[in-house]
N, CA, C and O of each residue as an XYZ file, in Angstrom:
760
protein
N     -33.522     -1.914     32.681
C     -32.867     -1.923     31.379
C     -33.869     -1.846     30.223
O     -33.470     -1.555     29.095
N     -35.165     -2.101     30.472
C     -36.129     -2.057     29.373
C     -36.267     -0.655     28.793
O     -36.386     -0.496     27.578
N     -36.251      0.348     29.638
C     -36.436      1.718     29.166
C     -35.198      2.249     28.448
O     -35.320      2.959     27.450
N     -34.015      1.914     28.945
C     -32.776      2.498     28.420
C     -31.945      1.538     27.585
O     -31.111      1.982     26.795
N     -32.147      0.240     27.736
C     -31.378     -0.741     26.992
C     -30.176     -1.233     27.782
O     -29.676     -0.565     28.688
N     -29.733     -2.421     27.405
C     -28.630     -3.070     28.115
C     -27.316     -2.305     27.964
O     -26.562     -2.177     28.929
N     -27.035     -1.792     26.760
C     -25.780     -1.065     26.565
C     -25.716      0.180     27.443
O     -24.678      0.470     28.038
N     -26.812      0.911     27.527
C     -26.835      2.100     28.375
C     -26.592      1.725     29.821
O     -25.842      2.401     30.525
N     -27.223      0.647     30.271
C     -27.034      0.213     31.646
C     -25.578     -0.194     31.904
O     -25.003      0.172     32.929
N     -24.986     -0.949     30.978
C     -23.585     -1.353     31.164
C     -22.658     -0.140     31.128
O     -21.742     -0.023     31.942
N     -22.902      0.748     30.191
C     -22.089      1.955     30.047
C     -22.147      2.785     31.332
O     -21.128      3.266     31.828
N     -23.356      2.936     31.851
C     -23.537      3.687     33.100
C     -22.910      2.957     34.281
O     -22.141      3.555     35.034
N     -23.218      1.702     34.454
C     -22.810      0.989     35.664
C     -21.309      0.745     35.717
O     -20.733      0.754     36.804
N     -20.656      0.528     34.579
C     -19.205      0.321     34.586
C     -18.493      1.593     35.019
O     -17.524      1.540     35.776
N     -18.971      2.736     34.540
C     -18.308      3.996     34.875
C     -18.832      4.675     36.116
O     -18.278      5.694     36.530
N     -19.894      4.145     36.737
C     -20.558      4.860     37.829
C     -19.976      4.603     39.210
O     -20.249      5.359     40.143
N     -19.194      3.571     39.356
C     -18.644      3.337     40.694
C     -17.279      2.686     40.604
O     -16.965      1.967     39.656
N     -16.489      2.957     41.609
C     -15.175      2.331     41.711
C     -15.351      0.890     42.174
O     -16.366      0.554     42.785
N     -14.380      0.047     41.888
C     -14.478     -1.343     42.338
C     -14.692     -1.436     43.850
O     -14.159     -0.638     44.621
N     -15.468     -2.406     44.241
C     -15.760     -2.709     45.659
C     -16.672     -1.692     46.325
O     -16.867     -1.747     47.539
N     -17.228     -0.776     45.567
C     -18.174      0.187     46.124
C     -19.555     -0.092     45.560
O     -19.694     -0.557     44.429
N     -20.565      0.194     46.352
C     -21.932      0.019     45.897
C     -22.256      1.048     44.818
O     -21.748      2.169     44.831
N     -23.099      0.647     43.905
C     -23.555      1.534     42.842
C     -24.786      2.291     43.322
O     -25.785      1.681     43.704
N     -24.718      3.602     43.303
C     -25.877      4.430     43.627
C     -26.597      4.741     42.319
O     -26.286      5.718     41.639
N     -27.568      3.888     41.981
C     -28.279      4.008     40.712
C     -29.067      5.301     40.677
O     -29.795      5.619     41.617
N     -28.923      6.048     39.591
C     -29.559      7.341     39.457
C     -30.132      7.443     38.034
O     -29.382      7.437     37.058
N     -31.457      7.536     37.926
C     -32.097      7.548     36.613
C     -31.688      8.752     35.766
O     -31.613      8.644     34.542
N     -31.424      9.887     36.394
C     -30.998     11.067     35.634
C     -29.642     10.827     34.976
O     -29.432     11.215     33.826
N     -28.722     10.191     35.701
C     -27.405      9.894     35.143
C     -27.494      8.847     34.029
O     -26.756      8.919     33.047
N     -28.383      7.891     34.182
C     -28.584      6.883     33.137
C     -29.104      7.560     31.873
O     -28.671      7.227     30.770
N     -30.013      8.488     32.022
C     -30.551      9.219     30.873
C     -29.444     10.009     30.171
O     -29.423     10.080     28.943
N     -28.541     10.593     30.926
C     -27.409     11.318     30.326
C     -26.557     10.362     29.506
O     -26.138     10.697     28.398
N     -26.300      9.185     30.034
C     -25.506      8.195     29.298
C     -26.229      7.749     28.034
O     -25.595      7.540     27.000
N     -27.535      7.603     28.106
C     -28.304      7.233     26.919
C     -28.184      8.313     25.841
O     -27.987      8.009     24.665
N     -28.306      9.575     26.258
C     -28.175     10.679     25.301
C     -26.768     10.740     24.711
O     -26.594     11.024     23.526
N     -25.766     10.470     25.549
C     -24.393     10.500     25.058
C     -24.137      9.375     24.058
O     -23.437      9.575     23.065
N     -24.700      8.193     24.314
C     -24.587      7.114     23.327
C     -25.299      7.486     22.028
O     -24.888      7.062     20.948
N     -26.358      8.272     22.134
C     -27.050      8.746     20.943
C     -26.142      9.678     20.121
O     -26.212      9.684     18.892
N     -25.303     10.454     20.793
C     -24.334     11.305     20.086
C     -23.363     10.433     19.302
O     -23.036     10.732     18.154
N     -22.899      9.343     19.936
C     -22.017      8.407     19.248
C     -22.711      7.826     18.016
O     -22.108      7.731     16.947
N     -23.966      7.441     18.165
C     -24.753      6.920     17.040
C     -24.856      7.966     15.926
O     -24.707      7.643     14.747
N     -25.113      9.218     16.308
C     -25.241     10.281     15.318
C     -23.925     10.548     14.591
O     -23.935     10.923     13.418
N     -22.797     10.359     15.269
C     -21.497     10.521     14.607
C     -21.320      9.464     13.516
O     -20.795      9.756     12.441
N     -21.751      8.264     13.792
C     -21.650      7.211     12.769
C     -22.585      7.538     11.602
O     -22.240      7.277     10.449
N     -23.760      8.105     11.882
C     -24.663      8.543     10.808
C     -24.049      9.680     10.000
O     -24.202      9.730      8.779
N     -23.356     10.591     10.674
C     -22.681     11.704      9.999
C     -21.698     11.166      8.956
O     -21.647     11.661      7.830
N     -20.932     10.164      9.333
C     -19.954      9.578      8.414
C     -20.658      8.988      7.191
O     -20.232      9.211      6.058
N     -21.728      8.240      7.422
C     -22.437      7.634      6.284
C     -23.090      8.701      5.404
O     -23.062      8.598      4.178
N     -23.677      9.723      6.028
C     -24.307     10.800      5.250
C     -23.277     11.554      4.412
O     -23.523     11.854      3.244
N     -22.127     11.858      5.006
C     -21.088     12.584      4.269
C     -20.541     11.718      3.136
O     -20.257     12.215      2.046
N     -20.398     10.443      3.396
C     -19.934      9.521      2.352
C     -20.894      9.522      1.167
O     -20.463      9.571      0.015
N     -22.194      9.468      1.449
C     -23.201      9.508      0.380
C     -23.150     10.842     -0.357
O     -23.242     10.885     -1.584
N     -23.003     11.926      0.394
C     -23.029     13.263     -0.212
C     -21.879     13.484     -1.193
O     -22.053     14.124     -2.230
N     -20.706     12.952     -0.860
C     -19.557     13.201     -1.747
C     -19.223     11.987     -2.621
O     -18.335     12.055     -3.470
N     -19.935     10.885     -2.409
C     -19.735      9.715     -3.254
C     -18.408      9.017     -3.072
O     -17.844      8.491     -4.032
N     -17.900      9.005     -1.852
C     -16.605      8.375     -1.575
C     -16.753      7.360     -0.450
O     -17.549      7.538      0.472
N     -15.970      6.294     -0.545
C     -15.899      5.290      0.509
C     -14.725      5.658      1.415
O     -13.579      5.614      0.967
N     -14.977      6.021      2.679
C     -13.879      6.460      3.546
C     -12.854      5.367      3.827
O     -11.699      5.670      4.129
N     -13.256      4.108      3.735
C     -12.325      3.002      3.975
C     -11.280      2.905      2.868
O     -10.240      2.272      3.046
N     -11.554      3.527      1.735
C     -10.631      3.482      0.600
C      -9.818      4.758      0.444
O      -8.903      4.806     -0.378
N     -10.135      5.797      1.223
C      -9.427      7.068      1.099
C      -8.026      6.979      1.703
O      -7.814      6.341      2.734
N      -7.095      7.625      1.046
C      -5.725      7.753      1.554
C      -5.407      9.247      1.586
O      -5.272      9.885      0.542
N      -5.291      9.789      2.777
C      -4.978     11.207      2.944
C      -3.598     11.306      3.592
O      -3.338     10.670      4.613
N      -2.728     12.099      2.998
C      -1.374     12.233      3.552
C      -1.160     13.580      4.228
O      -0.391     13.685      5.184
N      -1.833     14.599      3.737
C      -1.671     15.955      4.283
C      -2.890     16.308      5.128
O      -4.002     16.406      4.610
N      -2.679     16.499      6.426
C      -3.775     16.816      7.337
C      -3.770     18.283      7.711
O      -2.712     18.900      7.834
N      -4.968     18.843      7.893
C      -5.090     20.210      8.379
C      -4.944     20.241      9.892
O      -4.853     19.195     10.536
N      -4.922     21.433     10.453
C      -4.770     21.582     11.905
C      -5.894     20.891     12.663
O      -5.653     20.251     13.686
N      -7.125     21.017     12.164
C      -8.262     20.392     12.836
C      -8.113     18.876     12.872
O      -8.424     18.232     13.874
N      -7.634     18.317     11.763
C      -7.456     16.870     11.678
C      -6.298     16.407     12.568
O      -6.401     15.389     13.252
N      -5.223     17.145     12.553
C      -4.096     16.788     13.428
C      -4.520     16.857     14.887
O      -4.069     16.049     15.699
N      -5.386     17.817     15.234
C      -5.900     17.953     16.590
C      -6.684     16.712     17.010
O      -6.414     16.142     18.068
N      -7.648     16.287     16.198
C      -8.498     15.170     16.614
C      -7.734     13.850     16.558
O      -7.999     12.957     17.363
N      -6.796     13.707     15.628
C      -5.973     12.495     15.618
C      -5.037     12.462     16.832
O      -4.732     11.390     17.356
N      -4.591     13.621     17.268
C      -3.790     13.680     18.488
C      -4.616     13.267     19.694
O      -4.166     12.479     20.525
N      -5.830     13.805     19.785
C      -6.741     13.416     20.879
C      -7.006     11.914     20.846
O      -6.994     11.253     21.884
N      -7.244     11.380     19.649
C      -7.506      9.952     19.498
C      -6.341      9.125     20.026
O      -6.535      8.205     20.821
N      -5.148      9.449     19.589
C      -3.983      8.671     20.009
C      -3.693      8.835     21.496
O      -3.269      7.884     22.153
N      -3.916     10.030     22.031
C      -3.762     10.244     23.477
C      -4.750      9.381     24.256
O      -4.392      8.783     25.271
N      -5.985      9.319     23.785
C      -7.018      8.533     24.483
C      -6.775      7.030     24.347
O      -7.002      6.280     25.297
N      -6.317      6.584     23.179
C      -5.995      5.160     23.037
C      -4.890      4.796     24.028
O      -4.943      3.750     24.674
N      -3.903      5.661     24.137
C      -2.807      5.434     25.091
C      -3.346      5.373     26.520
O      -3.006      4.463     27.275
N      -4.180      6.337     26.888
C      -4.741      6.406     28.242
C      -5.637      5.205     28.539
O      -5.524      4.596     29.603
N      -6.524      4.862     27.607
C      -7.447      3.739     27.801
C      -6.663      2.431     27.918
O      -6.996      1.577     28.740
N      -5.637      2.278     27.106
C      -4.801      1.075     27.182
C      -4.133      0.970     28.553
O      -4.083     -0.108     29.145
N      -3.623      2.088     29.048
C      -3.003      2.085     30.381
C      -4.028      1.732     31.462
O      -3.730      0.959     32.373
N      -5.220      2.292     31.361
C      -6.267      1.991     32.343
C      -6.670      0.521     32.293
O      -6.837     -0.116     33.333
N      -6.825     -0.012     31.101
C      -7.189     -1.428     30.963
C      -6.087     -2.321     31.522
O      -6.362     -3.314     32.195
N      -4.848     -1.962     31.240
C      -3.723     -2.759     31.742
C      -3.662     -2.762     33.265
O      -3.162     -3.709     33.873
N      -4.174     -1.695     33.875
C      -4.183     -1.592     35.347
C      -5.522     -2.033     35.937
O      -5.762     -1.861     37.132
N      -6.392     -2.601     35.101
C      -7.715     -3.089     35.521
C      -8.591     -1.982     36.105
O      -9.392     -2.230     37.006
N      -8.439     -0.775     35.596
C      -9.258      0.358     36.036
C     -10.392      0.568     35.027
O     -10.554      1.649     34.460
N     -11.157     -0.483     34.827
C     -12.227     -0.470     33.836
C     -13.245      0.636     34.091
O     -13.816      1.187     33.150
N     -13.472      0.959     35.355
C     -14.468      1.979     35.684
C     -14.101      3.373     35.159
O     -14.979      4.225     35.030
N     -12.840      3.616     34.857
C     -12.416      4.923     34.338
C     -12.453      4.989     32.811
O     -12.407      6.073     32.230
N     -12.536      3.833     32.172
C     -12.477      3.777     30.713
C     -13.646      4.498     30.030
O     -13.407      5.270     29.102
N     -14.903      4.277     30.451
C     -16.007      4.954     29.743
C     -15.865      6.476     29.710
O     -16.209      7.112     28.714
N     -15.366      7.048     30.782
C     -15.216      8.507     30.840
C     -14.212      8.998     29.802
O     -14.430     10.023     29.156
N     -13.123      8.271     29.647
C     -12.092      8.673     28.680
C     -12.615      8.579     27.251
O     -12.400      9.482     26.443
N     -13.301      7.484     26.947
C     -13.822      7.304     25.584
C     -14.930      8.314     25.301
O     -15.012      8.861     24.201
N     -15.772      8.554     26.288
C     -16.843      9.536     26.109
C     -16.271     10.921     25.844
O     -16.777     11.652     24.993
N     -15.240     11.276     26.554
C     -14.604     12.574     26.331
C     -14.091     12.682     24.895
O     -14.171     13.746     24.280
N     -13.569     11.582     24.368
C     -13.060     11.586     22.995
C     -14.180     11.783     21.976
O     -14.061     12.632     21.092
N     -15.259     11.020     22.081
C     -16.293     11.185     21.055
C     -17.066     12.484     21.230
O     -17.624     13.001     20.262
N     -17.110     13.020     22.441
C     -17.698     14.353     22.618
C     -16.805     15.409     21.962
O     -17.303     16.367     21.370
N     -15.507     15.234     22.068
C     -14.552     16.144     21.423
C     -14.708     16.058     19.899
O     -14.653     17.075     19.208
N     -14.897     14.869     19.395
C     -15.126     14.697     17.958
C     -16.398     15.439     17.535
O     -16.410     16.135     16.520
N     -17.454     15.283     18.313
C     -18.738     15.905     17.981
C     -18.739     17.412     18.206
O     -19.106     18.183     17.320
N     -18.330     17.816     19.382
C     -18.491     19.224     19.779
C     -17.363     20.137     19.317
O     -17.557     21.347     19.202
N     -16.194     19.577     19.054
C     -15.078     20.423     18.636
C     -14.750     20.192     17.167
O     -14.871     21.103     16.348
N     -14.337     18.976     16.835
C     -13.886     18.730     15.456
C     -14.989     18.997     14.434
O     -14.778     19.747     13.481
N     -16.146     18.398     14.619
C     -17.231     18.567     13.639
C     -17.619     20.038     13.528
O     -17.935     20.513     12.438
N     -17.598     20.756     14.639
C     -17.923     22.186     14.596
C     -16.847     22.966     13.836
O     -17.160     23.877     13.070
N     -15.579     22.605     14.051
C     -14.482     23.302     13.380
C     -14.495     23.103     11.864
O     -14.084     23.987     11.113
N     -14.966     21.945     11.423
C     -14.916     21.634      9.989
C     -16.266     21.789      9.285
O     -16.420     21.382      8.133
N     -17.221     22.367      9.967
C     -18.554     22.540      9.372
C     -18.478     23.260      8.023
O     -19.169     22.889      7.075
N     -17.643     24.279      7.945
C     -17.477     25.043      6.705
C     -16.913     24.148      5.591
O     -17.338     24.232      4.439
N     -15.952     23.295      5.953
C     -15.358     22.378      4.965
C     -16.402     21.405      4.414
O     -16.410     21.110      3.219
N     -17.271     20.916      5.279
C     -18.252     19.930      4.822
C     -19.363     20.570      3.996
O     -19.945     19.918      3.130
N     -19.660     21.835      4.256
C     -20.738     22.506      3.529
C     -20.286     23.114      2.217
O     -20.909     22.893      1.179
N     -19.204     23.880      2.259
C     -18.815     24.603      1.046
C     -17.329     24.479      0.726
O     -16.788     25.286     -0.031
N     -16.672     23.481      1.294
C     -15.250     23.287      1.033
C     -14.997     22.613     -0.304
O     -15.925     22.240     -1.021
N     -13.728     22.469     -0.617
C     -13.334     21.781     -1.843
C     -13.587     20.280     -1.677
O     -13.836     19.803     -0.570
N     -13.522     19.549     -2.782
C     -13.679     18.096     -2.720
C     -12.611     17.480     -1.821
O     -12.891     16.547     -1.069
N     -11.397     18.000     -1.899
C     -10.297     17.483     -1.073
C     -10.567     17.717      0.411
O     -10.278     16.849      1.234
N     -11.115     18.878      0.758
C     -11.430     19.168      2.156
C     -12.531     18.241      2.674
O     -12.457     17.742      3.797
N     -13.536     18.020      1.854
C     -14.622     17.118      2.255
C     -14.109     15.698      2.440
O     -14.512     15.005      3.375
N     -13.225     15.266      1.553
C     -12.637     13.934      1.687
C     -11.804     13.826      2.958
O     -11.806     12.792      3.626
N     -11.093     14.904      3.287
C     -10.277     14.903      4.505
C     -11.159     14.781      5.746
O     -10.817     14.053      6.679
N     -12.272     15.475      5.765
C     -13.204     15.393      6.894
C     -13.782     13.981      6.983
O     -13.855     13.405      8.068
N     -14.186     13.430      5.853
C     -14.734     12.070      5.832
C     -13.706     11.064      6.313
O     -14.007     10.215      7.151
N     -12.497     11.154      5.789
C     -11.406     10.261      6.185
C     -11.161     10.344      7.691
O     -11.027      9.323      8.367
N     -11.104     11.555      8.200
C     -10.813     11.771      9.615
C     -11.945     11.264     10.492
O     -11.710     10.494     11.424
N     -13.162     11.682     10.207
C     -14.302     11.269     11.033
C     -14.455      9.754     11.026
O     -14.701      9.153     12.072
N     -14.313      9.138      9.875
C     -14.442      7.681      9.766
C     -13.374      6.969     10.590
O     -13.685      6.075     11.376
N     -12.129      7.362     10.411
C     -11.042      6.676     11.110
C     -11.116      6.868     12.620
O     -10.819      5.944     13.377
N     -11.501      8.040     13.058
C     -11.628      8.282     14.497
C     -12.811      7.488     15.056
O     -12.680      6.851     16.101
N     -13.941      7.516     14.389
C     -15.125      6.808     14.906
C     -14.899      5.301     14.886
O     -15.370      4.606     15.788
N     -14.201      4.778     13.896
C     -13.908      3.346     13.872
C     -13.072      2.938     15.089
O     -13.343      1.912     15.712
N     -12.076      3.724     15.420
C     -11.240      3.417     16.594
C     -12.068      3.529     17.868
O     -11.910      2.727     18.789
N     -12.942      4.515     17.920
C     -13.786      4.694     19.105
C     -14.699      3.487     19.306
O     -14.817      2.986     20.424
N     -15.338      3.018     18.252
C     -16.270      1.903     18.447
C     -15.538      0.618     18.833
O     -16.093     -0.219     19.544
N     -14.301      0.456     18.373
C     -13.525     -0.711     18.797
C     -13.124     -0.562     20.269
O     -13.154     -1.531     21.028
N     -12.749      0.656     20.663
C     -12.375      0.905     22.063
C     -13.534      0.657     23.021
O     -13.352      0.080     24.093
N     -14.711      1.094     22.632
C     -15.853      1.035     23.549
C     -16.676     -0.255     23.396
O     -17.595     -0.493     24.180
N     -16.361     -1.075     22.410
C     -17.121     -2.306     22.171
C     -17.207     -3.235     23.384
O     -18.265     -3.827     23.600
N     -16.154     -3.393     24.182
C     -16.307     -4.266     25.358
C     -17.321     -3.741     26.381
O     -17.855     -4.512     27.178
N     -17.580     -2.447     26.358
C     -18.487     -1.823     27.331
C     -19.898     -1.717     26.770
O     -20.873     -1.891     27.502
N     -20.012     -1.433     25.486
C     -21.324     -1.308     24.831
C     -21.332     -2.207     23.588
O     -21.272     -1.711     22.463
N     -21.404     -3.506     23.788
C     -21.209     -4.433     22.663
C     -22.290     -4.401     21.586
O     -22.000     -4.658     20.418
N     -23.515     -4.093     21.955
C     -24.594     -4.194     20.971
C     -24.668     -2.978     20.047
O     -24.798     -3.135     18.833
N     -24.588     -1.780     20.601
C     -24.666     -0.587     19.748
C     -23.439     -0.494     18.857
O     -23.540     -0.081     17.702
N     -22.278     -0.874     19.384
C     -21.074     -0.810     18.556
C     -21.117     -1.854     17.439
O     -20.629     -1.613     16.335
N     -21.703     -3.009     17.736
C     -21.851     -4.020     16.687
C     -22.778     -3.512     15.592
O     -22.494     -3.696     14.408
N     -23.878     -2.880     15.968
C     -24.806     -2.341     14.972
C     -24.128     -1.244     14.141
O     -24.302     -1.196     12.923
N     -23.367     -0.374     14.786
C     -22.659      0.670     14.052
C     -21.661      0.047     13.082
O     -21.575      0.451     11.922
N     -20.912     -0.935     13.561
C     -19.932     -1.585     12.700
C     -20.621     -2.279     11.521
O     -20.160     -2.169     10.385
N     -21.710     -2.986     11.780
C     -22.414     -3.677     10.691
C     -22.959     -2.690      9.664
O     -22.993     -2.992      8.471
N     -23.384     -1.517     10.116
C     -23.805     -0.470      9.173
C     -22.628     -0.035      8.302
O     -22.763      0.102      7.086
N     -21.466      0.181      8.939
C     -20.259      0.544      8.181
C     -19.846     -0.601      7.249
O     -19.460     -0.363      6.105
N     -19.926     -1.825      7.733
C     -19.557     -2.996      6.924
C     -20.408     -3.046      5.658
O     -19.892     -3.271      4.563
N     -21.690     -2.837      5.813
C     -22.602     -2.850      4.679
C     -22.332     -1.684      3.723
O     -22.285     -1.868      2.507
N     -22.159     -0.502      4.275
C     -21.960      0.704      3.458
C     -20.596      0.743      2.774
O     -20.485      1.141      1.614
N     -19.556      0.325      3.504
C     -18.182      0.541      3.037
C     -17.450     -0.748      2.674
O     -16.245     -0.734      2.420
N     -18.190     -1.874      2.650
C     -17.627     -3.166      2.236
C     -16.420     -3.566      3.092
O     -15.361     -3.902      2.563
N     -16.588     -3.527      4.403
C     -15.507     -3.883      5.314
C     -15.386     -5.403      5.421
O     -16.397     -6.104      5.360
N     -14.168     -5.923      5.578
C     -13.968     -7.375      5.537
C     -14.321     -8.132      6.826
O     -14.784     -9.271      6.748
N     -14.121     -7.547      7.979
C     -14.359     -8.261      9.242
C     -15.850     -8.469      9.452
O     -16.665     -7.622      9.088
N     -16.196     -9.606     10.042
C     -17.600     -9.944     10.278
C     -18.211     -9.185     11.443
O     -19.426     -8.993     11.491
N     -17.371     -8.749     12.390
C     -17.879     -8.139     13.615
C     -16.869     -7.152     14.176
O     -15.665     -7.297     13.965
N     -17.357     -6.158     14.882
C     -16.464     -5.236     15.580
C     -15.651     -5.980     16.622
O     -14.537     -5.576     16.956
N     -16.210     -7.067     17.133
C     -15.541     -7.832     18.179
C     -14.424     -8.715     17.634
O     -13.728     -9.379     18.402
N     -14.249     -8.726     16.322
C     -13.132     -9.440     15.705
C     -12.037     -8.478     15.238
O     -11.029     -8.897     14.670
N     -12.249     -7.194     15.484
C     -11.258     -6.186     15.094
C     -10.084     -6.200     16.077
O     -10.245     -6.532     17.251
N      -8.913     -5.836     15.581
C      -7.760     -5.696     16.465
C      -7.969     -4.481     17.357
O      -8.497     -3.455     16.927
N      -7.545     -4.618     18.607
C      -7.629     -3.490     19.537
C      -6.714     -2.378     19.032
O      -5.583     -2.655     18.632
N      -7.170     -1.139     19.042
C      -6.355     -0.049     18.488
C      -5.075      0.191     19.282
O      -5.036      0.044     20.504
N      -4.052      0.557     18.560
C      -2.794      0.952     19.195
C      -2.576      2.428     18.906
O      -3.062      2.957     17.907
N      -1.850      3.075     19.781
C      -1.606      4.500     19.591
C      -0.279      4.718     18.885
O       0.621      3.880     18.928
N      -0.186      5.876     18.232
C       1.026      6.290     17.544
C       1.537      7.534     18.269
O       0.942      8.608     18.174
N       2.627      7.380     18.981
C       3.194      8.478     19.777
C       3.500      9.706     18.916
O       3.404     10.838     19.390
N       3.866      9.485     17.663
C       4.198     10.589     16.756
C       2.977     11.470     16.484
O       3.115     12.670     16.247
N       1.789     10.874     16.518
C       0.569     11.619     16.235
C       0.110     12.471     17.437
O      -0.772     13.316     17.284
N       0.684     12.264     18.598
C       0.263     12.995     19.797
C       0.989     14.333     19.851
O       2.219     14.392     19.839
N       0.208     15.400     19.910
C       0.746     16.759     20.000
C      -0.002     17.455     21.143
O      -1.056     18.056     20.932
N       0.553     17.368     22.347
C      -0.116     17.916     23.527
C      -0.333     19.419     23.421
O      -1.353     19.936     23.877
N       0.611     20.113     22.827
C       0.456     21.570     22.649
C      -0.763     21.886     21.782
O      -1.543     22.780     22.110
N      -0.928     21.165     20.693
C      -2.076     21.368     19.814
C      -3.378     21.018     20.529
O      -4.387     21.703     20.357
N      -3.357     19.963     21.324
C      -4.560     19.574     22.066
C      -4.989     20.665     23.042
O      -6.183     20.916     23.207
N      -4.035     21.304     23.680
C      -4.377     22.362     24.645
C      -4.747     23.642     23.932
O      -5.064     24.640     24.579
């Protein structure tokens, strides 16, 4: 754990084997998990950088009209919250990291790529929509994954708390996210 950190080890080991099976420790797979957690860290930096660039606090934004890209990622978010909740309820903790990782990879590799034009040369409203969306999705992700990676998620939350004046003292005091069935659009996701 000295080379990769405790969170990386927990993230890897929880998702690496089914219950009652031995863990086949593999340094290459641990390195992949470390890099993937770095993507999550970079997403939180993206939110803070965009907030600074446009001078808005995402915790205070209220957006009512969403674009297709935003409806897509909010649908993915709500689908994953539903799936992760079902897995947790069935004590299938080993499957949870994969679901959450798929969500934040989708945020990074699909949503952020789709809205790159909006963040660079879009209108103020478009930039605010991207900030609102990225912030709200990443906040739900860090709460979802906090039981598995408690230290990195706490640091991310404390950074957001400092930047955006959030009231809770810790990510571990946040309410567990609930899904909104209305926000799920399987056709749009596919």
